[in-house]
ZAMIGU-87153 format. One line per field, with one value per residue (C-alpha): chain; x, y, z. Coordinates in steps of 0.1 Angstrom, whole numbers, plus 5000, padded with zeros to 4 digits. Last residue first. Layout:
residues N
ch = [A	...]
X = [X	...]
Y = [Y	...]
Z = [Z	...]
//
This chain:
residues 358
ch = [A	A	A	A	A	A	A	A	A	A	A	A	A	A	A	A	A	A	A	A	A	A	A	A	A	A	A	A	A	A	A	A	A	A	A	A	A	A	A	A	A	A	A	A	A	A	A	A	A	A	A	A	A	A	A	A	A	A	A	A	A	A	A	A	A	A	A	A	A	A	A	A	A	A	A	A	A	A	A	A	A	A	A	A	A	A	A	A	A	A	A	A	A	A	A	A	A	A	A	A	A	A	A	A	A	A	A	A	A	A	A	A	A	A	A	A	A	A	A	A	A	A	A	A	A	A	A	A	A	A	A	A	A	A	A	A	A	A	A	A	A	A	A	A	A	A	A	A	A	A	A	A	A	A	A	A	A	A	A	A	A	A	A	A	A	A	A	A	A	A	A	A	A	A	A	A	A	A	A	A	A	A	A	A	A	A	A	A	A	A	A	A	A	A	A	A	A	A	A	A	A	A	A	A	A	A	A	A	A	A	A	A	A	A	A	A	A	A	A	A	A	A	A	A	A	A	A	A	A	A	A	A	A	A	A	A	A	A	A	A	A	A	A	A	A	A	A	A	A	A	A	A	A	A	A	A	A	A	A	A	A	A	A	A	A	A	A	A	A	A	A	A	A	A	A	A	A	A	A	A	A	A	A	A	A	A	A	A	A	A	A	A	A	A	A	A	A	A	A	A	A	A	A	A	A	A	A	A	A	A	A	A	A	A	A	A	A	A	A	A	A	A	A	A	A	A	A	A	A	A	A	A	A	A	A	A	A	A	A	A	A	A	A	A	A	A	A	A	A	A	A	A	A	A	A	A	A	A]
X = [8115	8097	8120	8107	8135	8129	8151	8158	8169	8186	8197	8164	8155	8189	8205	8242	8235	8231	8217	8204	8194	8170	8166	8147	8166	8178	8196	8204	8173	8183	8220	8216	8194	8218	8200	8216	8209	8224	8225	8224	8236	8215	8222	8205	8229	8259	8257	8286	8283	8292	8288	8270	8271	8249	8247	8218	8219	8239	8209	8210	8228	8247	8257	8273	8281	8261	8269	8247	8263	8248	8216	8192	8172	8199	8187	8191	8180	8175	8184	8173	8199	8190	8210	8205	8174	8147	8117	8138	8109	8126	8104	8123	8108	8122	8116	8131	8146	8149	8176	8176	8209	8212	8208	8178	8192	8224	8206	8185	8215	8230	8241	8215	8225	8238	8242	8220	8232	8213	8216	8217	8219	8220	8213	8232	8222	8217	8246	8273	8290	8297	8281	8301	8274	8241	8219	8244	8228	8250	8257	8264	8270	8259	8262	8245	8249	8273	8303	8319	8290	8303	8280	8251	8249	8223	8207	8195	8168	8169	8132	8117	8091	8081	8080	8111	8121	8139	8171	8180	8143	8145	8178	8198	8224	8248	8257	8283	8313	8305	8286	8304	8282	8247	8237	8203	8201	8177	8159	8152	8116	8126	8111	8122	8105	8127	8120	8146	8138	8154	8164	8175	8204	8206	8235	8242	8208	8194	8171	8165	8178	8170	8173	8171	8167	8131	8105	8129	8126	8146	8159	8160	8170	8135	8130	8092	8084	8048	8035	8056	8046	8026	8020	8030	8006	8017	8053	8089	8115	8149	8185	8211	8246	8280	8309	8344	8358	8393	8423	8417	8415	8412	8377	8353	8322	8303	8268	8247	8211	8195	8157	8130	8095	8076	8092	8087	8106	8126	8157	8177	8213	8230	8269	8281	8315	8335	8367	8397	8422	8405	8378	8384	8356	8320	8300	8279	8246	8235	8204	8188	8164	8188	8208	8240	8244	8278	8294	8322	8355	8349	8379	8403	8428	8461	8467	8442	8410	8387	8353	8321	8284	8261	8227	8195	8167	8135	8112	8075	8064	8054	8058	8092	8098	8131	8158	8189	8220	8252	8284	8279	8301	8323	8362	8379	8416	8435	8473	8508	8527	8536	8549	8570	8584	8591	8609	8632	8639	8650	8670	8687	8693	8710	8732	8743	8748	8770	8790	8797	8807	8831]
Y = [1834	1818	1795	1771	1757	1728	1727	1690	1679	1647	1638	1653	1632	1620	1655	1650	1667	1661	1693	1692	1720	1716	1728	1704	1677	1677	1709	1730	1754	1768	1773	1810	1821	1816	1811	1819	1801	1819	1799	1819	1803	1802	1795	1778	1749	1757	1756	1740	1748	1786	1813	1794	1796	1779	1778	1765	1767	1736	1714	1688	1711	1699	1709	1683	1674	1703	1701	1708	1713	1695	1702	1708	1738	1743	1772	1773	1808	1802	1831	1842	1852	1862	1862	1871	1890	1891	1890	1861	1855	1828	1810	1792	1762	1744	1777	1791	1758	1739	1714	1694	1684	1653	1653	1627	1606	1602	1589	1568	1550	1557	1529	1530	1565	1557	1585	1587	1580	1601	1589	1607	1595	1618	1601	1614	1605	1641	1657	1636	1602	1585	1557	1529	1506	1525	1544	1540	1552	1573	1574	1606	1604	1621	1612	1632	1627	1606	1598	1567	1546	1510	1495	1513	1489	1507	1486	1499	1482	1490	1483	1474	1488	1476	1490	1473	1446	1454	1431	1420	1421	1434	1449	1446	1470	1475	1506	1508	1504	1535	1528	1549	1534	1518	1496	1490	1464	1476	1455	1469	1485	1519	1537	1515	1527	1526	1526	1534	1516	1522	1495	1497	1478	1489	1481	1516	1535	1551	1580	1586	1567	1591	1585	1614	1609	1599	1580	1574	1573	1553	1557	1595	1603	1615	1620	1624	1588	1583	1616	1621	1586	1602	1576	1589	1581	1579	1567	1576	1555	1566	1569	1595	1589	1606	1595	1610	1613	1603	1627	1638	1669	1693	1682	1662	1650	1620	1621	1588	1583	1553	1550	1528	1531	1556	1578	1615	1622	1652	1645	1676	1675	1702	1702	1721	1737	1738	1753	1737	1745	1770	1764	1779	1790	1776	1758	1733	1727	1695	1683	1648	1634	1636	1607	1596	1632	1650	1677	1697	1714	1717	1735	1728	1753	1735	1721	1690	1687	1706	1700	1686	1691	1671	1686	1668	1680	1660	1669	1662	1644	1614	1619	1611	1582	1580	1604	1583	1601	1582	1602	1617	1642	1646	1648	1664	1668	1695	1689	1702	1672	1663	1698	1696	1661	1676	1705	1681	1660	1691	1704	1671	1668	1702	1697	1662	1680	1708	1683	1663	1694	1702]
Z = [6407	6436	6458	6485	6508	6532	6562	6570	6605	6612	6645	6660	6691	6697	6696	6683	6650	6613	6594	6560	6537	6508	6473	6451	6431	6395	6398	6366	6368	6401	6395	6381	6411	6439	6470	6505	6537	6569	6603	6634	6667	6701	6738	6767	6766	6746	6708	6688	6650	6655	6629	6602	6564	6539	6500	6479	6441	6442	6455	6481	6507	6537	6575	6593	6631	6644	6679	6708	6742	6771	6792	6765	6749	6722	6699	6660	6644	6606	6583	6547	6520	6484	6450	6416	6423	6395	6420	6440	6465	6489	6514	6541	6560	6592	6614	6644	6651	6685	6692	6724	6739	6760	6797	6800	6771	6791	6820	6798	6785	6750	6731	6704	6695	6658	6634	6603	6567	6542	6504	6472	6438	6407	6372	6344	6308	6295	6315	6300	6303	6269	6251	6235	6229	6234	6258	6288	6319	6340	6377	6397	6435	6467	6503	6528	6565	6582	6558	6544	6532	6527	6555	6540	6511	6487	6460	6428	6409	6375	6358	6326	6301	6267	6230	6220	6244	6275	6282	6317	6327	6353	6356	6391	6401	6431	6449	6480	6455	6432	6399	6373	6344	6347	6321	6306	6277	6250	6222	6189	6184	6201	6229	6254	6287	6320	6355	6382	6414	6450	6474	6509	6524	6561	6582	6594	6593	6564	6567	6531	6500	6470	6432	6407	6369	6371	6352	6324	6284	6261	6225	6229	6267	6274	6311	6317	6317	6335	6320	6291	6275	6249	6221	6184	6157	6123	6128	6119	6137	6151	6140	6138	6129	6126	6105	6104	6069	6060	6060	6095	6117	6088	6083	6062	6082	6065	6079	6085	6085	6103	6097	6111	6096	6075	6049	6046	6080	6065	6087	6098	6107	6130	6133	6162	6175	6205	6217	6234	6202	6179	6158	6122	6100	6099	6124	6107	6087	6073	6053	6051	6029	6000	6013	6033	6045	6034	6058	6043	6051	6089	6104	6134	6146	6159	6195	6193	6214	6192	6206	6191	6195	6174	6168	6159	6138	6131	6102	6106	6075	6099	6135	6149	6176	6193	6185	6190	6183	6175	6175	6211	6224	6193	6192	6162	6169	6153	6147	6159	6170	6133	6128	6160	6149	6116	6130	6150	6122	6102	6130	6134	6095	6095	6126	6110	6076	6094	6113	6080	6061	6088]
//
């Protein structure tokens, strides 16, 4: 009897120990190495590290110790619940010229050992302004754009778009694009960009591998350093528009083909503090066969579209309603537009431009 009780007691103890071991906070930082590029002499530079508690027990930052007195740190105080985010902010005084690498030792309840974060850059007396040619600042590098577009692509085409990069650091930079779909390929010229120099990433589209007519969109990510993660900052949006093929239509078929007419191809929204606004476009079929709207797509998440009927009989019309949601306007990388793909050979692709005044 005593043996049975001991066995039950030991089993319960082991079970409790297992549950205790499973319950633990987990410190996961979005970007452990922050490149800040060039910093003006004696102009303090502040960076923020965002982290998430991905464990199942509350997380608490006990202390953050910078590697030297030239850097100070502040952090989210108190307990951070599972799934919640916190921040650690570091400020470097920039009182010494040249390249710097500053380290923060983070002591928290998720680990017995400190977790290290880093910020690096270069202190200069004269900072060149590259914001005109390279407006997208990723810290160690700058880009001329974070949006690539392949417009009016026919099946069989292999168009090329270029992403221009300026390396703000003194150390060499090797461009790598992450999460490439199978229809995109990349060539870097040069393969390694020297410090203070520019380079190009040539992105080639293989239209044979595109699955859908009309708009195809994907997001790729420029790796800024070894072990970089994907995120909104290093995201590059790639769009392509694949057109339908009407090359096999005879003259007789073309003569009776549907013909689309629009009441307007440009919508002007004045939000004036409104969260949403809707305008309409009338689509008329002036041809002799039914007009089919094969695809209705938007380039921007701030735009939404509804349509009563995508098949318009000869001599008839349908109404398309376009709505702007103001809260998404500033988040989008590309300008608001609506794309129609139709069976009208003369207007297989129709773009309705959307102008928004807030």
